C-alpha positions in Angstrom: 23.1 62.3 20.2 24.5 59.3 18.4 21.2 57.9 16.4 23.4 55.1 15.3 23.3 53.8 18.7 20.1 54.0 18.5 8.8 50.4 14.1 -1.6 53.8 12.1 -2.9 54.5 15.0 -4.3 52.4 17.7 -5.3 52.2 21.1 -5.8 54.8 23.7 -3.3 53.9 27.0 -5.1 55.1 30.4 -2.4 56.6 32.6 -3.1 54.4 35.9 -0.1 53.8 37.3 0.6 50.1 37.4 2.7 48.5 40.1 6.3 47.1 39.3 7.0 43.6 38.9 8.1 41.7 41.4 9.6 37.9 42.2 11.3 35.5 39.3 12.5 36.9 36.3 9.4 35.3 34.1 7.0 36.9 36.4 5.1 39.8 34.3 2.8 42.4 34.4 0.1 42.5 31.8 -0.9 46.2 31.8 0.4 48.1 29.3 1.1 51.7 29.5 2.2 54.5 28.1 5.2 55.0 30.2 7.6 52.5 32.0 8.0 51.0 34.9 10.8 50.5 37.9 11.2 47.0 36.2 11.9 48.1 33.1 14.7 50.5 34.0 16.0 47.8 36.1 15.9 45.7 33.1 17.9 47.8 31.0 20.7 48.6 33.7 21.0 44.7 34.1 21.6 44.1 30.3 24.3 46.6 30.6 26.1 44.5 32.7 25.3 41.2 31.2 25.1 41.6 27.3 24.7 38.1 26.6 22.2 36.2 24.9 21.7 33.8 27.6 20.9 36.5 30.5 18.7 38.1 27.9 16.4 34.9 27.0 16.2 34.0 30.3 14.0 37.1 31.4 12.5 37.7 27.6 9.2 37.6 29.4 10.7 41.1 31.3 11.5 42.3 28.1 8.5 41.6 26.4 6.2 42.8 29.1 8.6 45.8 30.5 10.3 47.4 27.6 8.7 46.3 24.3 5.2 46.9 25.4 5.4 50.0 27.2 7.5 51.3 24.3 4.9 50.9 21.7 2.0 52.2 24.0 4.7 55.1 24.2 5.1 55.6 20.1 1.3 55.0 19.9 0.1 57.9 22.5 2.9 59.8 21.0 1.9 59.0 17.5 -1.7 60.2 18.0 -0.4 63.3 19.4 1.4 63.7 15.9 -1.5 63.9 14.2 -1.7 67.6 14.4 1.6 69.0 13.9 3.5 66.1 12.0 0.9 63.4 10.1 3.2 62.9 7.3 5.3 61.2 10.3 2.6 58.9 11.3 2.8 55.3 11.2 2.4 52.1 12.9 4.2 51.6 16.0 5.8 48.5 15.0 7.7 50.2 12.3 8.8 52.6 14.5 10.1 51.3 17.3 13.9 50.3 16.7 15.0 46.5 17.0 17.5 46.2 20.3 19.3 43.6 18.5 22.4 44.9 17.2 24.0 44.3 14.0 27.4 42.7 14.1 27.7 41.2 11.2 30.8 44.2 10.2 31.2 45.0 13.5 34.0 43.7 15.9 31.9 44.5 18.6 30.1 41.2 18.8 28.2 42.5 22.0 24.4 41.0 20.7 22.0 43.4 22.4 21.6 47.5 22.7 21.4 48.7 26.3 18.6 51.1 25.3 15.3 51.4 23.4 14.6 53.7 20.9 12.1 54.7 18.2 12.3 56.9 15.0 9.9 58.5 13.2 10.7 59.3 9.4 8.6 61.2 7.1 6.6 59.2 4.6 8.3 58.3 1.8 11.9 58.0 2.8 14.2 55.4 4.1 13.8 54.5 7.7 16.7 56.1 9.3 17.3 59.1 7.1 16.0 62.6 6.5 14.8 64.5 8.7 12.7 62.9 11.7 12.4 63.1 15.6 13.8 60.4 18.3 13.2 58.6 21.4 16.0 56.7 23.1 15.6 55.1 26.8 18.3 53.8 28.7 19.4 52.8 32.3 21.4 55.8 32.6 19.1 58.7 30.2 16.5 59.4 28.5 16.9 61.1 25.2 14.5 63.0 22.9 15.6 64.6 19.8 14.2 65.9 16.5 16.4 66.8 13.3 18.2 65.3 10.0 21.3 62.7 11.7 22.1 60.2 9.2 21.1 61.5 5.8 22.4 59.9 2.8 24.8 61.6 0.5 22.2 62.4 -1.7 20.1 63.7 1.1 23.1 65.9 2.5 23.7 67.1 -0.7 19.9 68.7 -1.3 19.7 69.6 2.5 22.9 72.1 2.0 22.0 73.2 -1.0 18.5 74.1 0.5 20.1 75.8 3.2 22.0 78.0 0.8 18.2 79.6 -0.1 16.8 79.1 3.2 19.3 80.1 6.1 17.8 82.9 7.5 14.7 81.0 7.9 16.8 77.6 9.6 18.1 80.2 11.7 15.0 81.5 12.6 13.1 77.9 13.5 16.6 77.2 15.4 16.3 80.1 17.6 12.8 79.9 18.4 12.0 79.8 22.3 9.5 77.0 22.0 12.3 75.1 20.7 15.2 76.3 22.6 13.4 75.8 25.8 13.0 72.1 25.2 16.1 70.9 23.3 18.8 72.4 24.2 21.8 70.9 22.5 22.3 71.7 19.4 23.8 68.5 17.0 25.5 69.8 14.2 28.4 67.0 14.9 31.8 67.6 13.4 31.8 70.1 10.6 34.0 69.9 7.7 37.2 72.2 7.8 36.3 73.8 4.2 33.3 74.0 2.0 32.2 71.2 0.5 32.8 71.1 -3.3 31.0 73.1 -5.3 30.0 75.4 -2.3 31.1 78.9 -2.2 34.2 79.6 1.0 31.9 82.8 1.6 28.3 82.8 2.2 25.9 83.6 4.7 25.1 79.8 4.6 28.8 78.5 5.0 28.4 77.5 8.9 25.3 75.3 7.8 26.0 73.4 4.5 29.8 72.5 6.4 27.7 70.8 8.8 26.6 66.7 8.5 23.7 66.9 11.0 21.0 69.2 11.8 19.3 69.3 14.8 18.6 69.7 18.4 18.3 67.0 21.5 17.8 67.1 25.1 19.3 64.3 27.9 16.9 64.2 30.7 17.0 61.8 33.7 15.7 58.0 33.1 12.7 58.5 35.5 11.2 60.6 33.3 9.9 57.9 31.5 8.4 56.2 34.5 5.7 59.1 35.0 2.2 58.5 33.5 2.3 61.5 31.5 5.6 60.6 29.7 4.3 60.2 26.3 2.4 63.6 26.5 6.2 65.0 27.5 7.6 63.5 24.2 5.0 65.0 22.2 5.5 68.4 23.4 9.2 68.2 22.5 8.5 66.9 19.2 5.7 69.3 18.5 8.4 72.3 19.3 10.6 70.7 17.1 8.2 70.4 14.1 8.9 73.1 12.1 12.6 72.9 11.9 12.0 69.3 10.8 9.2 70.2 8.2 12.0 72.5 6.4 14.7 70.1 6.6 12.8 67.6 5.1 11.6 70.2 2.3 13.8 69.4 -0.5 14.2 65.3 0.2 10.0 65.1 0.0 10.1 67.6 -3.2 12.3 64.8 -4.6 10.4 62.0 -3.5 7.3 63.0 -4.8 8.4 64.3 -8.0 6.4 62.4 -10.7 8.6 60.2 -13.0 8.5 60.3 -16.4 6.8 57.3 -18.5 9.4 55.5 -19.9 7.1 55.2 -23.1 5.1 57.9 -24.6 1.7 56.6 -25.8 1.7 57.0 -29.7 
């Protein structure tokens, strides 16, 4: 999984199936359910073939109705379920959904749009794409569900590595849990370091773990799964299975974020 490819609680959406949009690009459906329509997937496939502003702007009503609104409804439904197993990852759907517009300022690739819609459930108190969290990605080619720490900053990377030196057995137990591996079958460890990072022993039971730059698991599914009325419930079940592992990875980061600051001046 590549997260770089990759915004409270709200209404409860019903699971009534909506009809796909037909006709001109400006004809849209006004119902919003927590799953996608065939028109939504067709839009994403069309965007992959026509990634330019003229094409996108001419079909922006379809994007709003068949991509953005359903994605926010999915996020809302999933977030509601997460109150039971990951309440510190709950926030407004708009802050969880990621922008479809690419940041091209420092890239030679000036293609303006991502060809997928995605969301990242970050832990409260951490920067949006940092720490360990839950990820959802829908494109015309695949549906991806993942959980873990994929883009920790340098300080977080060091904190997780140090934490795993002492908690490697607990991590490995959670990583091999039947409920997790039954759903999220692909390990996302990235390209490991060839040797232990500075300050870490070359030989240690946790060496293979702290040589990694990322920790987590993912599953790649057919995009048509996103059109099922039970889509949001399915995503939540994957997240639930990964919640203990995500909580462990966030342990050292949350402790640091919540540590009280010393006052600048002591009262006399």
